[in-house]
C-alpha positions in Angstrom: 0.0 0.3 0.0 2.4 2.2 -1.1 5.1 1.9 2.0 1.8 1.5 4.8 4.7 0.9 7.7 5.1 3.0 11.9 6.4 2.7 14.9 5.3 0.5 17.9 6.4 -0.7 20.9 7.0 -4.7 20.4 5.1 -6.1 23.4 1.6 -5.4 22.9 -0.1 -3.7 25.4 -3.4 -5.3 25.9 -1.6 -8.1 27.4 -0.9 -10.1 26.7 1.7 -13.1 26.4 4.7 -13.3 24.3 4.2 -17.1 23.5 4.1 -16.6 19.8 2.5 -19.1 16.9 2.2 -19.7 13.5 -0.8 -19.3 11.3 -3.3 -21.5 10.9 -3.1 -24.2 7.9 -2.5 -21.3 4.8 -5.3 -21.0 2.3 -8.0 -23.2 4.1 -10.5 -20.1 4.8 -9.7 -18.3 1.4 -13.3 -18.2 0.3 -13.8 -15.9 3.2 -13.0 -12.8 1.6 -14.3 -12.9 -1.8 -16.3 -9.9 -3.9 -15.8 -6.2 -4.2 -14.2 -3.9 -1.1 -13.1 -0.8 -0.5 -10.5 0.0 2.4 -9.4 3.2 4.5 -6.2 2.5 6.1 -4.6 5.5 8.9 -1.0 5.5 10.0 2.2 7.2 10.4 5.5 7.0 8.7 8.9 7.0 10.7 12.8 7.2 9.7 14.2 6.4 13.0 11.6 5.0 14.9 11.0 7.9 17.0 9.9 11.1 15.2 6.7 10.6 12.6 4.2 12.3 9.7 0.9 10.9 9.2 0.0 9.1 6.2 -2.8 7.6 4.9 -4.9 5.4 2.1 -7.9 4.9 0.6 -8.3 2.8 -2.2 -10.9 -0.6 -3.5 -9.8 -4.7 -4.7 -11.5 -6.9 -6.0 -11.1 -10.4 -4.0 -11.7 -13.5 -6.2 -12.3 -16.5 -2.9 -9.1 -18.4 -3.7 -6.3 -15.6 -3.0 -6.0 -13.5 -5.5 -6.8 -9.9 -5.6 -7.6 -7.7 -9.2 -8.6 -4.6 -10.0 -6.9 -3.2 -7.4 -6.7 1.1 -6.8 -5.6 3.7 -4.5 -4.8 6.6 -2.9 -2.3 7.6 -0.6 -1.1 10.9 1.5 2.0 11.8 3.1 4.5 14.2 3.7 7.0 12.7 1.6 6.3 12.8 -2.3 7.3 9.1 -2.3 4.2 8.6 -0.2 1.6 10.2 -2.6 -0.5 8.4 -4.9 -3.4 9.1 -7.8 -5.6 6.3 -8.8 -2.4 4.0 -8.0 -3.2 0.4 -9.7 -2.7 -2.9 -7.6 -3.0 -7.0 -8.0 -2.1 -9.0 -4.9 -2.5 -12.4 -2.8 -3.6 -13.2 0.4 -3.8 -16.4 2.4 -6.4 -17.3 5.3 -5.7 -19.5 8.1 -7.7 -22.3 9.8 -8.3 -19.1 12.7 -9.4 -16.8 10.1 -6.2 -14.8 10.4 -4.5 -13.6 6.9 -2.3 -12.4 5.1 -2.4 -9.8 1.8 1.2 -8.7 -0.3 0.2 -6.0 -2.2 1.9 -5.7 -5.7 2.2 -1.9 -6.3 5.5 0.3 -6.1 6.8 0.7 -2.7 5.5 -2.9 -1.8 2.7 -3.8 1.1 2.1 -6.7 3.4 -1.0 -6.4 6.2 -1.9 -9.1 8.1 -6.0 -8.7 8.7 -8.3 -10.7 10.8 -11.9 -11.4 9.2 -15.1 -10.1 10.6 -18.3 -12.9 10.2 -19.6 -10.2 7.7 -17.1 -10.5 5.7 -15.1 -7.3 5.9 -11.6 -7.9 7.7 -10.0 -5.3 10.3 -6.3 -5.1 9.1 -2.7 -3.6 10.0 0.7 -3.0 8.3 3.3 -5.5 8.3 6.4 -5.0 6.1 8.3 -1.8 8.0 12.0 -2.7 9.9 14.7 -1.8 11.5 12.7 1.5 12.6 11.4 2.2 9.4 8.9 2.7 7.0 5.3 3.1 8.0 2.8 1.1 10.1 -1.2 1.7 11.1 -4.6 0.2 11.0 -7.4 0.5 8.4 -10.8 -1.6 7.8 -11.8 -3.2 4.3 -15.2 -3.5 3.8 -17.5 -5.3 0.8 -19.1 -2.6 -1.9 -22.1 -2.4 -3.4 -20.8 -1.6 -7.5 -24.0 -0.7 -8.3 -23.5 2.9 -6.6 -20.6 3.5 -8.4 -22.6 7.3 -10.0 -22.7 10.5 -8.4 -26.6 9.9 -9.1 -26.7 7.6 -6.2 -24.6 9.9 -3.6 -28.3 11.5 -2.7 -29.8 13.0 -0.5 -29.0 14.1 3.7 -25.5 13.4 4.4 -23.4 13.5 7.9 -19.1 12.9 8.2 -16.7 13.0 10.3 -13.3 13.2 9.2 -9.8 14.2 11.7 -6.7 13.9 11.4 -2.6 15.6 11.3 0.0 18.2 10.0 3.0 17.7 8.7 3.6 18.7 12.6 1.5 16.0 14.0 -1.0 19.6 14.8 -4.3 17.5 15.2 -7.6 18.7 13.6 -10.8 17.7 13.3 -14.4 17.9 11.9 -17.8 17.2 12.0 -21.2 18.0 10.0 -23.5 17.3 7.2 -25.1 18.7 4.3 -27.6 17.4 1.1 -26.4 15.9 -1.7 -28.3 16.6 -5.0 -26.9 13.9 -7.3 -26.1 15.5 -9.9 -22.4 16.4 -8.4 -23.7 20.2 -5.7 -24.5 19.4 -2.2 -25.9 22.4 -0.2 -26.9 23.6 3.3 -23.8 22.0 5.0 -23.1 22.3 8.6 -19.7 21.8 9.9 -17.7 22.2 13.6 -14.2 22.4 13.2 -11.1 22.3 15.9 -8.3 23.2 14.1 -5.4 23.1 16.4 -7.9 23.8 19.8 -9.2 27.0 17.9 -13.0 25.8 16.9 -15.4 27.4 14.6 -19.0 26.7 13.3 -20.4 27.0 9.7 -24.0 27.3 9.7 -24.6 27.1 5.9 -21.3 25.9 3.4 -21.7 24.4 -0.5 -19.5 22.4 -2.4 -19.1 19.9 -4.7 -18.3 16.3 -6.0 -18.4 13.4 -8.1 -17.4 9.7 -9.0 -15.2 10.2 -11.0 -14.8 6.3 -12.0 -18.2 4.2 -12.8 -15.7 1.3 -12.5 -14.1 1.4 -9.2 -16.1 3.9 -6.7 -13.4 6.5 -6.8 -14.6 10.0 -6.4 -14.1 13.8 -5.5 -15.5 16.2 -3.2 -14.6 19.4 -2.6 -15.3 21.3 0.6 -14.8 25.4 1.0 -13.0 26.9 3.3 -14.2 26.0 6.8 -11.1 26.4 9.6 -11.4 29.6 10.7 -12.3 31.1 6.9 -8.7 29.9 6.0 -8.9 30.9 2.6 -7.4 27.4 0.8 -10.4 24.7 0.0 -10.0 21.2 1.5 -10.1 18.6 -1.7 -11.7 15.3 -1.0 -10.5 12.1 -2.8 -13.3 9.3 -1.7 -14.3 5.6 -2.5 -17.6 4.2 -2.5 -18.7 1.2 -0.5 -22.7 2.1 -1.0 -25.3 4.5 -0.9 -24.7 5.5 2.5 -21.2 5.2 2.8 -17.8 6.2 1.8 -14.6 6.1 2.6 -12.8 10.2 2.3 -9.2 11.8 2.5 -8.3 15.0 2.0 -6.1 14.9 -1.2 -4.0 18.1 -0.9 -0.5 18.7 0.2 0.3 18.7 3.9 -0.6 22.3 5.3 -1.5 23.9 9.0 -4.1 24.8 6.5 -4.9 21.4 4.7 -4.4 18.9 7.3 -4.7 15.2 6.6 -7.9 14.2 7.4 -9.9 10.9 7.1 -13.0 9.6 8.2 -16.6 8.5 6.7 -19.9 9.9 5.0 -23.1 8.4 6.2 -26.3 9.1 5.1 -28.5 10.3 7.5 -31.8 8.8 8.4 -33.7 11.9 8.6 -37.2 11.4 9.7 -39.8 12.4 7.5 -41.4 15.9 7.7 -39.8 17.5 11.1 -36.3 16.1 10.6 -34.5 15.3 13.9 -35.7 16.6 17.0 -35.1 16.0 20.9 -36.7 12.4 20.8 -33.4 11.0 18.2 -31.7 10.8 21.1 -33.5 8.8 23.2 -31.5 5.6 25.5 -28.0 4.9 25.6 -25.5 6.0 23.2 -21.4 4.6 23.6 -19.2 7.3 22.4 -15.9 6.6 21.6 -12.8 8.1 19.6 -9.2 9.7 20.8 -8.2 13.0 21.5 -4.6 14.6 22.8 -3.3 14.4 26.7 -2.3 17.7 27.3 1.3 17.3 26.1 2.1 14.1 27.9 3.0 12.2 25.5 0.4 12.4 22.3 -3.3 11.7 21.5 -4.6 8.6 23.2 -8.4 6.7 23.7 -11.7 8.9 24.4 -14.7 6.6 25.1 -18.1 7.0 27.4 -21.6 6.3 27.8 -24.5 9.4 26.9 -28.0 8.4 27.9 -30.7 10.7 26.6 -34.2 10.7 27.4 -35.9 12.6 24.7 -36.8 15.5 25.6 -34.1 17.0 26.3 -31.8 16.3 29.2 -29.0 13.5 29.4 -26.3 11.8 31.4 -23.2 11.6 30.5 -20.0 9.1 31.5 -16.4 9.9 30.4 -13.3 8.6 30.4 -9.7 9.2 28.3 -6.5 10.5 28.5 -7.3 14.2 28.2 -10.4 14.2 30.1 -9.5 10.9 32.6 -13.0 10.7 34.0 -15.8 12.7 33.9 -19.4 13.5 33.5 -22.8 13.9 35.1 -26.4 15.4 33.9 -27.1 17.4 31.4 -28.6 19.1 28.4 -29.1 18.8 24.9 -30.8 20.5 22.0 -31.3 19.0 18.6 -32.0 21.0 15.5 -33.9 19.5 12.5 -30.6 18.8 10.5 -28.9 16.4 12.9 -26.6 19.2 14.2 -26.9 18.9 18.5 -25.6 21.1 20.9 -24.8 18.9 24.2 -23.6 20.6 27.4 -22.6 18.5 30.6 -20.4 18.4 33.4 -19.4 21.7 32.5 -18.3 20.9 29.2 -19.4 21.5 25.5 -20.2 19.3 22.3 -21.4 19.1 19.3 -22.6 15.9 17.4 -24.2 15.6 14.6 -26.6 12.7 13.9 -26.4 9.6 11.1 -29.5 8.4 12.6 -31.3 7.9 16.5 -28.7 7.5 19.1 -25.7 7.7 16.4 -24.4 10.4 15.7 -19.9 11.9 14.6 -18.5 13.8 17.8 -16.4 17.0 18.8 -15.3 18.9 21.3 -14.1 23.1 21.7 -11.2 21.3 23.8 -7.4 22.0 23.4 -7.1 17.9 22.8 -9.2 18.0 19.5 -11.6 15.5 20.9 -13.8 13.5 18.0 -15.1 10.4 17.7 -18.7 8.7 16.4 -21.4 6.9 18.7 -23.6 4.0 18.2 -26.5 2.7 20.0 -26.0 1.4 23.0 -28.4 -2.3 23.0 -31.4 -2.1 25.6 -31.4 -3.2 28.6 -28.9 -4.1 31.7 -25.8 -5.4 30.4 -23.6 -8.0 31.8 -20.8 -10.0 31.2 -22.2 -12.4 29.5 -22.5 -10.1 26.6 -18.8 -10.7 25.3 -19.2 -13.7 24.8 -18.2 -15.6 20.9 -15.3 -14.6 18.8 -14.9 -11.3 17.5 -12.0 -9.9 15.3 -9.8 -7.2 17.4 -8.1 -4.3 16.3 -6.7 -0.8 17.0 -8.9 1.8 16.0 -7.0 4.3 14.2 -3.4 4.9 15.6 -2.5 8.6 16.7 0.7 8.3 18.5 3.8 6.2 17.3 3.6 4.4 20.5 0.5 3.1 19.7 -0.3 -0.3 20.3 -1.0 -1.6 16.2 -2.1 -5.0 16.0 -5.3 -6.8 14.3 -6.3 -10.6 15.6 -9.0 -13.5 16.4 -10.4 -13.7 20.4 -13.0 -15.3 21.7 -14.7 -14.3 24.9 -16.3 -16.8 27.9 -19.0 -14.4 28.9 -18.4 -15.3 32.5 -19.5 -13.9 35.6 -17.9 -11.9 37.6 -14.6 -11.8 36.0 -14.8 -12.9 32.2 -11.9 -13.9 29.9 -10.9 -13.1 26.8 -7.7 -14.6 25.1 -6.6 -14.6 21.3 -4.3 -14.1 18.7 -3.0 -11.1 16.8 -0.9 -9.4 14.3 1.8 -6.5 15.7 2.8 -4.3 13.3 6.3 -2.1 14.7 8.5 0.2 12.5 11.3 -2.5 14.2 9.4 -5.3 12.6 6.6 -7.0 13.3 5.3 -9.6 15.3 2.8 -12.3 14.3 0.7 -14.8 15.5 1.3 -13.5 19.8 -0.9 -14.9 22.0 -3.3 -12.3 24.2 -5.2 -12.8 26.9 -6.8 -10.2 29.2 -9.6 -10.2 31.7 -12.6 -7.6 32.2 -15.7 -7.2 34.4 -18.5 -5.2 33.6 -19.6 -4.4 36.6 -20.3 -0.3 36.8 -23.9 -0.3 38.5 -24.5 3.4 37.2 -23.0 3.0 34.2 -25.3 0.4 32.3 -22.5 -1.8 29.6 -19.1 0.2 31.9 -17.0 -2.3 33.0 -12.4 -3.0 33.4 -10.2 -4.6 31.3 -7.4 -6.6 33.7 -4.1 -6.8 32.1 -2.0 -9.5 34.4 -4.6 -8.4 37.5 -3.5 -4.8 36.3 -6.3 -2.5 35.8 -5.5 -0.8 32.4 -8.5 0.0 30.6 -12.1 1.0 30.5 -14.7 -1.3 28.4 -17.7 -0.3 26.9 -20.4 -2.6 25.7 -22.4 -1.5 22.6 -24.1 -5.2 22.3 -23.1 -8.6 21.9 -21.9 -7.9 18.8 -19.5 -5.1 19.8 -17.4 -3.4 22.2 -14.3 -1.0 23.1 -12.0 -0.6 24.8 -9.9 2.5 26.5 -6.6 0.4 27.2 -4.9 4.0 28.9 -1.8 2.0 30.8 0.0 -1.0 29.5 1.3 -2.7 32.8 3.9 -4.6 30.3 5.8 -1.5 29.2 7.2 1.7 30.8 6.1 3.8 27.9 2.5 3.8 29.0 1.3 2.8 25.9 -2.7 4.4 25.0 -5.1 2.6 22.4 -8.7 2.6 21.3 -9.3 -1.0 21.1 -12.1 -1.9 19.1 -13.8 -5.9 19.6 -16.6 -6.5 16.7 -18.0 -10.2 15.6 
């Protein structure tokens, strides 16, 4: 993937044990990866194993179910000239073992080797594993099956919410969340967005722009937004790849600068209620929020996660954890506009959110940490340890710091109470060189009496992170401390069936 390679520590902070196991019988499950896919990747490039600059890629490929990749294409962006690619074609091969972990080799200038973990729906989580000797770029991403019938401008029509985040060449963080209405003919209007540019927060209530699917064979397109960050007179130009009519992966394609940081993210079709649009009733129940923010100068950005519980009429409770905010929350209020923009006030703080559907939203805070992420509806009813049971694909979500633990793997939770166990095999990417087939073990306890689905994550008996369960099919871990590492690695971990 054009040198998708970054630094990381060798020992996975999720865990875990140092035993290394080989991948299961090669190729026996190749049929699990079959069809047309789009992907998005976020990482960092390092030349000395210490400092880094951002790197990202988006693209697509076709997998034949027998170990071959065809019709591959990607766009990449980074600080160096060799890190840029525009509609770069590629082919490749892959092999999936008995444990549903796979390795993919891309035939492309600069090379690219990925380790990936399959999910039950045919999608996959992956990491880059071909860096070595303190040089290269590593990071994580996701591959998702696509609807090729949506590869046209006309199919991108209706109301959409979006969220993107990233860094400039000096690793200053920017995030943006918003919404617009696409007319199916290449123009979007009724735009609204909130932007946090390295701690400077601004809101645009009305803007317009353009978009177009430029290649009906690959689903590649271009989207242009007007100046959003503090009135800076430079437009933001994104390349995107269509997943379906309701979802595209997007990446900022301009040269890196303070005004045009390397932003990546997703655009999702809003499920806007008919006639009146969104209202306060669109937040009613639990929403698990997860993302990242800066750590106030103590070692780079890190994970944030929490639970927002709303009553449908304008009041809420929020519980939030992360390297920026530590543990905080309390009661508060919210107001939902008809276009889905939501103003949230709780615990003396403020956040803006843009609803995708009921209890689902992008969120952004006007803080120096540039806190940003996504929220998903929490399953109804009391959530206990039994919710984490069965098989999951796990990975690091969008690494934001060179010391992040970057991995993908397959895991099994036992759902036991009062303490559950989760174990699996993971593949770790590092600029020092990859470590594949690492045995991983942790324990968990979903035991908070006042915050539904909240629990503790333990490594070797030590409290290492906070768990928030979205449903029996998905949970997140704000991994705040690695007892096996003096660097205190922090990562947002996502586990999904």
